[in-house]
N, C-alpha and C positions, 0 to 999 in steps of 0.2 A: 462587696457586691456579690450576692449569691442568687440562685434561682430557688424561689419558694414553691412555685407551681406553674404548670402550663395548662392552658384552657383553649378549647376549640369550641366553635359554635356552628350548628347546622343551619340550613336555610329556612327551616320551619321553627327555629327558636330553641332547639335542644342544646345542652351544654355538656361537654365531656371534660372532667377535671383530672389532672395528673399531678399529685403532690409529692414533694421530694423532702428528704432530710436535708436541712440547710447546712449541717455539719456532718462530714463523714462520707462513707461510700454509699452510692445509690446504684443499683443494678436493675436494668429492665431486659429480661430475656424472653425468648419465644421463637416462633417459626419465622421463616423468611416472608417478606412482603406483608408485614403487619403494621408497618409505619414507624418502626423504631429509628431508622436512620434519619427520618424527617425531623426528629426532635431538635437536632442542632440547627437545622435550617430554619425552623420556627423561631428559636431563641435569637438567631442572628437577624432574622426579619424584624423582630420586635425589640431590636437595639438601635434602631435608626437606619437600618439598611433598606433602601428602596427596592432593589432587586429581590424578587421572591424566588428563592432556589428550591422551594418545596417541590418535590417531583410532581409531574403531571400524572393524572390518573384519578383514583378514588378520593385522595385527599383534596386535591384542587377542585374536583367536581362536587364534593359534598360539604366542604367547609366553607362557611361564609366569613367568619372572623377567626383570627388568631389572637391569643393574649398570653403574656408572661408576667408573673408577679415577681418582682426583684426585691430582695431584702438588703437594706443598708444598715449601718450601725444604729441609726436613730429613726429611721422611717422605712416605709414600704412604698414602692412605686409600681403601678400597673401600667403596662404599655400594651394597648390593643390596636390591632390593624386589620382593616377589611382585606379579604382576599383580592388580588388584582382582578380587574374586569375581564370577562371572557376574551381570550385572544391577546391579553396584555401580559407582560412579564414583570411589571413593577407597579408599585403603589407608594406614594410619598405622603399620604395623610395618615393620621393616628389619633388615638384617644389616650389621654393621660389621666391617672388618678394618683394622688399622693396622700399619705397620712401615716400616723403611727401604726395603725392597722387598717388595711384596705379590704373592704368587702368586695368580693368578686361579683361584678354586674351581671344582671340577667340580659338576655338578648335584647329585650325592649329598652334597656338602659344604654346600650352601646350607641355612641355618637361621636363623630369626628370633632376634636376640638383643638387639634394642633397638627404639626407636620414633622417630617423626619429631621429637618434641621434643628427644630426646637427640641426634639427628643435627644438628639446627639449632644446639644449644649447642656441640657438637663442632666443626663447621665455622666457626661464628662465632669461637670462641676461637682456632682455628688460623689463621684469616684475620687476626686481630688487631683485631677490632672492640672498642673500649674499652668498659669498663663504662659504661652510659649509661641515661638516661631522657629521653624526648622532652620538650621544654619546651612545656608547654600552659598557657595563661593560666588563672588560677583561675576566671574567669567563663565559661570555655568549657564546653560540655556534653560534649566528648569527653574520654576519660581518657588519662593519660600511658601510654606503653608503651616497651618496650626495642627498640632497633634491632638487627636480626640479619642474618644472611646472606640471609634472605628479602627484605630491603629492598635487596639489590643486583640482584635479578632484572631490574628496570627497565632496567638498563644493560648486560645480558649478552645479550639476545636481540632480534633484529630479524626478526620473522616476515614471511612473503611478503606479506600484505596491509598491513603496517606501513611497509615501506621507502619506499613512494610515497604514503603518506597525509599529506595536507597539513594535516589537522585534529589529528593525533595524533603527537607526537614520540617518546614513550617507550612501551615495552611495558607493557600493563595500565593505562595512563593513563585509559582509557575506562571502567574498572570502578568500581563504587560504593566510596567511601571511599579509593580508591587515590591520587587527586591530593593529598589532604591528607597521606597517609602519606609521599608523595614529598617534599612540602614539609618535613615534620617531620624526616625521616631524612637527607636529603641533606646538610644542614649538619653532622650528626654524622660522616658518612662522609668529608666533605671536610676535617674537622679544623678547622671553624670555631672551635669552643670550644677553650680551652687544655686541655692534657692533665689538669690537676688541677681543672678547673672542676666536674666531676661530683662529685669527692671533696669539694670545698669546699661544694657545694650540699647534699650529704648531711650533712656536718658542721653546716651552718647549720640544716638541718631538725631534727637532733637537739638542737642548742643551743636553738632556739626552743621545741621540745617541753619540754625540761627547764626552761626559763624559765617556761612556762605552769604546769607542775606546781608549781614553787617558789612562784609567785605565789598559786596556790590554797592551798597548805599554809600560807603566812603569813597569808592572809585568814582561813582557818579557825582558826588559832591565836589570832589577835587576837580573833576573835569568841568563841572559847571562853574566853579570859581575861576578857573583858568580861562575859560572862554565866555564868561558872562558879558563882558563889555562888547565883544564882537557880536554875540548873539543878540544882545539888547539892541544894538544899532541896526542889525538886520531886521528884527521884528518891528522896530519903529519905522523903518523904510516901508515895510509891507503895510503897516497901519496907515501911513500917509497915502499909499497908493489906493487904498480902499476907501479913503476920505473919512477916517475916524479920528485923526489928529491934524493939528495945524502943520504948515510947512516947516521942515527942519533944515538947519544950515549944515549939519554934519560936524559941527564943532562942539556939540554938547558933551559935557563931562558924564562920567559913569553915573553919579548921583542924579544928575538932571535927566538922563535917559531913563533911569528906573522910576523917577517921579512921573514922567510923562506916560510911561508904560502902565504904571498903576492907575493913572487917570483913565486909561482906555477901558478899564474894567467896569466903569459906569456907563459905557455906551449902550444905547437903546436902538433897536432896528427902526428904520423909517416906516411910516404907514404905507401900506400897499393897497392900491384900489381893489375893488371886488374883482375876483377872477371872472373873465368873460367866457370861460370854457363851455358853460352851459348854452349861452347865446350862439357860440360858434356851431355847436352841434345842431341846435335847432335850425339855424339858417342853412347849414349844409344839407340837412334833410329836406327843407323846403325847396332848395334849388334842385335837388335830385328828383323830387316829386314833380316839379314844373317841367323839367326837361323830359321826364317820362311822358307827361301829358302831351308835350310838343311832339315827341316822336309818335305818339298814338294818332295825333291829328294829321301829321305828315303821311302816315301810312294810309289813313282814310282818303286823303287827297290823291295820293298815288293810285289808289284803287279806282277812284272815280275817274281820274284822267285816263287810265288804261281802259276803262269801260267806254269812255267817250271816243277814244281812238278806234276801238273795235267797232262801235256803232257807225262812225264816219266811214270806215272801210267798207262796212256792209252797205251803206247808203250809195257809195260810189260804184260798187260792184253791181248792186241791184239796178241803178240807173242805166249803166252800160248794157245790162242784159235786156232791160225794157226797150232801150233804143234799138237794139238788134232785132227784137221781136216785132217792133212797130214797122219794120221794113216791109212786113206783109202788105202794108197799104200801097206799095208801089206795083202791085200786080195789075194786069190790064182788066178792063171792064167789059162786061157782055154788052153788045151794042143794042140788044133788044130789051134787056132787063135792067141794065145799069149797074149790075153787081160785078165785084171783082171776080176775075176768072183765072183759074190756074193755068199757067202756061203749058203748052204742049199737051193739054188734056182734051178729052172729048168735049164737045160743045155742050154748053149749059151746065157744066160742073162747077158750081159756085163754092163758097166757103163754108158750106154746111156739112162738109165731110168731117169725120172724126179727127183727122190730123188738124184741120183748120180750127176746129172747136178747141182742141187742147192748146194750140198756140195762143188763141185769143184768151183763154181762161188764165194762162200763165201771165199774160200781160196784165190782166185784172188783178191777180194776186200780188204781183210786184208793186202795182199802184197802191194797194191797201198798206203793204208793209212800209213803203217809203213814206206814207202819210203818218204812220205811228211813230217812226223814228224822228221824223221832222217835229212831231208834236212833243216828244220828250226832251228834246234838245234845250229848250229854255229852262225847264226845271233843273236839269243837270248843271247848266251854267250858274244858276242861282245857288245850288248846293255847294259848288266849288268856290264861289265867291264868299259864302258864309264860312267855310273852312279856312280860307285864306285870312279872313278877319280874326278868327280865333287864334290862328298861328301867330299873327302879328301881336295880338294881346298877350299871349303867353310869352313871347320873346321880350316884350316890354317889361312884364312882371319879373322875368328872370334877370334882366339888367338891373331892376330896382333892388332885388334881393342881393344880387352880387355886390352892389355898391354897399349895402348894409353889412355884408360879410367882410368886405374889405376894411370897413371901419372897425368892425369888431376885432379883426386880426391885428390891426394897428394898435388897438387898446390892449389887447392880450400881450403883444410884444412889449409894451410899456410895463405891464405888470410883471412879465418874466424878467425884464431887465432889472427892475427894482428889487425883485425877489432874489435874483442872482447876486446883486450887489450886497444885499443884506446877508446872504449866505456866506459870501466871501468875507465880509467883515466879521461875521460870527466865528468863522474858522480862525481868523487871525487873532481875535480876542481870546479864543480858547487856547491857542498856542502861547499867547502872552501869559495867560493865567497859569498854565502848566510851567512855564519858565520861572515865573515869580515863586511859585510854590516850591520848586526844586532848588531855588537859589538859597544856599545855606551860608550864613555868616561864618566867619573864621572861628568865632567862639564856640559855635555849635559843632563845627568840624572837629574841634579839639575834644569836645565831649563824646562824639561818635567814636573817635579813635580810642579813648579811654574805655568805653563800653566794649569795643571790639577786642581790646587786650584781655579784659575780664573773661569774655566768652572763649577766647583762645586758651587761656590757662585752665578753665573748667574742662574744655574738650580734651586737653592733654591729660589731666588727671583721670578723666573717665576712661580714656584709652589705656592708661597705665593699669587701672583696676581691672578693666576687662581682659587686657593682655596677660595679667598675671594668673588668670584662670588656667589650671592644668587639666583641661578636659580630656585630652588624649590619654594622659597618665591615669586619670581616674577611670576612664572607660577600660583601659587595659587591666587595671587592678580588679574592677568589677567582674569582667569576663573571666579572669583567672579564678576568682572566688566561686563563680557559678560552675566553672569547669571542674573544680574540686568536688562539688556536689555531684556532678555528672559521674565522675570517676567512682565515687562512693556507691552510687546507685547501680552502676554497671557491674561492680563486684557482687552486689547483693543479688542481682539478677543473672549472674554467672554468664555474662556476655563475653564474646571473643574480643580480644585486645584490651580487656579490662585491666590487665597488668601494666599497661603502658600509660604514660601521661596523656591526657586528652586536652585539647584546646578548642575553643569556639572560634571558627573562622567567619567573622562578620562580613568580610568581602564577598565570599562565595556562599554564605548562609548555609554552613555545614559544620560538622565536627570533624576533627583530624587527630589521629593517634600518632604520637611522636615515638616511633620505634628507633632504636639506636642506628640502624642502617639507613632508614628512610621513613618519611612520614606517610601515613595511610589515611586518605579521606574516606568518609563513609561510603562514597560512591564505589570504592574499590574493595568494599567488604562484602562478605556473602552470608546467606542465610536469613530467612524471614524472621526467625526468633531474635537474631542479633539486631536486625533493623528495627523491630519493635522495641527492643530495649533501648536503642540509641535515641529513638524519638521520644519515648516516655521519660527517659532519664533527663534529657535535655530540657523538656518543657517543665518537668516538676522541679528540676534544679532552678530554673528561671523563677518559677512561682515561689520556691523556698526562699531565694534571695529577696524577691519583692515583699513577701510576708515579713521577714525578719527586718527588712530595712524600711517597712511601711511605705512602699512604692505603690502608685496608683494603678494596679492590675486587679481586675475582678478576681475574687477568691474561688473560682470554679474552673474545672476542666471537663470537657465532654469528650469521651473516647468511644468510637464506633467499631465494634466487633474486633477487639484486639486478639482474642484467642484463636482466630482463624489459623494462625501459624502453628498451633498445637494439634491440629487435626491432620489426618494422613492426606486429605485432598480438600479442595475447595468444595467439591460436590458433597462430600461427606459432612463437611461443616455446615453447608446450607441445608442438609437434610436433618441436622439436629434441630429439634423442636423446643428447645428450652427445658427439656426433661433431664432429670439427674441420670436416668438410666442410659440415655443416648450419650451423654457426656462421659460417663464412666466406661462405656463400651468402646468409644471411638477416639477419645482424646488422650493426649499425654497428660494424665490426671495430675501428676506431681507438678508439672510446669504450669498448668492452669491454676492450681491451688497456690503455687509460689507467687504468681503474678497478682492474683486478687489479694493475698495476704500482704504483699508489699504495698499495694494501693491503700489497703485499709490501715497499714502502719503509718503511711505518709499522713493520712488525714487525722490520725489519732495521736501519733507521737512526734513526728517530725515537724508538721505544720498543724497543730491542733485547730480544729474548726474548719479546715479546708474542705471544699466540696468537690467530689469526683462523681460524675454521672457516666455510667458505662452501659451501652446498649449491646446486647450479646445474644448468642445462640446457646452458650454453655450454661450449665447449672451445677451447683455443688450442694451436697447434703449437709455441709458444715453449718452448725447453728448461726455463726456469725455471718455467713453468706446469705442464709435465708432471711436474717434480720435486715440485710442490706437491700432485699428485693422490694422495689416500689410497689409492684402489683404481682398477682399470680402470673406465671408465664403466659404470654400472649399466644394463643393457638388459633386465632382467626375463626370464629370469635372466641374470646375477646381480642380486640386489637385497639389500635389508636382510634380509628373511626368506626363507630358501630355500624353493623350491617343494615339496620333499619332506617338509617338516615337517608333522606331523599337527596337526589341529585340537584344540581344548581337549577333554580327557578328559571323557567323560560316561558315566554308568553303568559306571564302572571300565574303560573302554576308549577309545582314541583314535579319532577319526573319520578 
């Protein structure tokens, strides 16, 4: 698996193509901030990685789709993925095209047709990663998982900050859970286990499962045989209690008990009358409505009677007031005129004074009001009598409906009783059926025991075959072979400690130099040039072993800015613009040339056809180096993303 080309698409449909040599050294050089370092992020994103690590800024703002064309031995596979939505950091959908030769799609042809999980499965299968499951101890808290192409990322990318990091040897090694994932999957990728080990382990798991099931069946059969008579009598007693068998004496033999129990399997439930639940609800609603009507009538009666009491009180009070006012008639009369005379008043002062007139008027008003109240009393009495009649009628109707409800409840209780009896009988019949099904004759038990013995012998044989696998010895041998390549490469790069044996420490994911007096891990070494040599030597040694052993690792390595260690300072290195002149002025030219010559030698002599892609600031005038350049040095422009591309579309238009 190699990278044939990388493609990016603008929001308005433009496409930028970057084509590589699928075999040999590829170099992209140029100024800082031109997008070189993002290439490895794009490749990783288009290998089934949902998280998009492409840096924020111009690339994320101007690019709508990313695509990578991979070349396998017999076909090409294009993986295209849309950029994550604004504000999102990941995208799990993709587009896949396969064929002997794949044409790069136009922007209009881009369309999602799969997802990252399918991409991972596809690339893993084409790469040749065998069916596997990581070997995790039973007492471990972590779960087993399947090694896929995602577990090759560690060995494909050397980022800018990683190539000189003495604390970290592999990509993503510093992320949570990744060190253990490396330890679990590297042996699988290196072919530590025999090709049929995972098949044997799968067969062993199936055999052990079948053995456990067989043992349980035999145990249950033996228990069923030992207790069958007692259980049969118990079930027969239950069947009699629910009325589905005749009376039993308790003296029935085992065969007779079984025969009676088999007869219960033909039991049919009794016919149950129609459920009266609907009638109950209807009658209860009718009673509730009638009672509400009766309460309303009673409220009206109470109001009328209150009115009557208030009217009676008024009549009594008004009568008393009238009687008191009529006492004016007891005044003396004038002897000459015959009219009433105010006592102690001047002579001939009759009742035509204002006071007398007011008193007599009040008497007349009271007479009128008393007449009105007396006239309304018969109508009020008639109204109350009518309401009393309606109350009585409502009460009689309530009693009638309550009688209907009582009858319906009695019917429903009968239905429930019959239903419960049927349910109880059905449960007993079900238990009897289960008992009879699990009742195994002695002859069948013998056959089960023979089958169990065959399963046991098969499991023992598979355990022997799996246990004979010398995985740890094979892993130790492979790592020693890889360490031999590392030592060879370190000598060619003239790295410190290259004179001492080196070993790969898989536990701590580093390399260690075994000096006579003490061992020296990479973290206790010094010098950026040395750390660069340690990283590249280890990775290329791993790829060399994988290529020679035909192991499922992609045949490419992407290295970002390795020659930074050969410049006087980081600032001077960043100032290098990919020009030959700046490289010759500022860099350790011999060291730069030695590194690239060694990379070229690796792809042409040590592992012919291997692909190395280097993104750089340095440039050499050597003809072989110029032939390795993918494009003219990026000087912004040109760069990865053209300046005239629009920004992300917003509100239906490009910015």
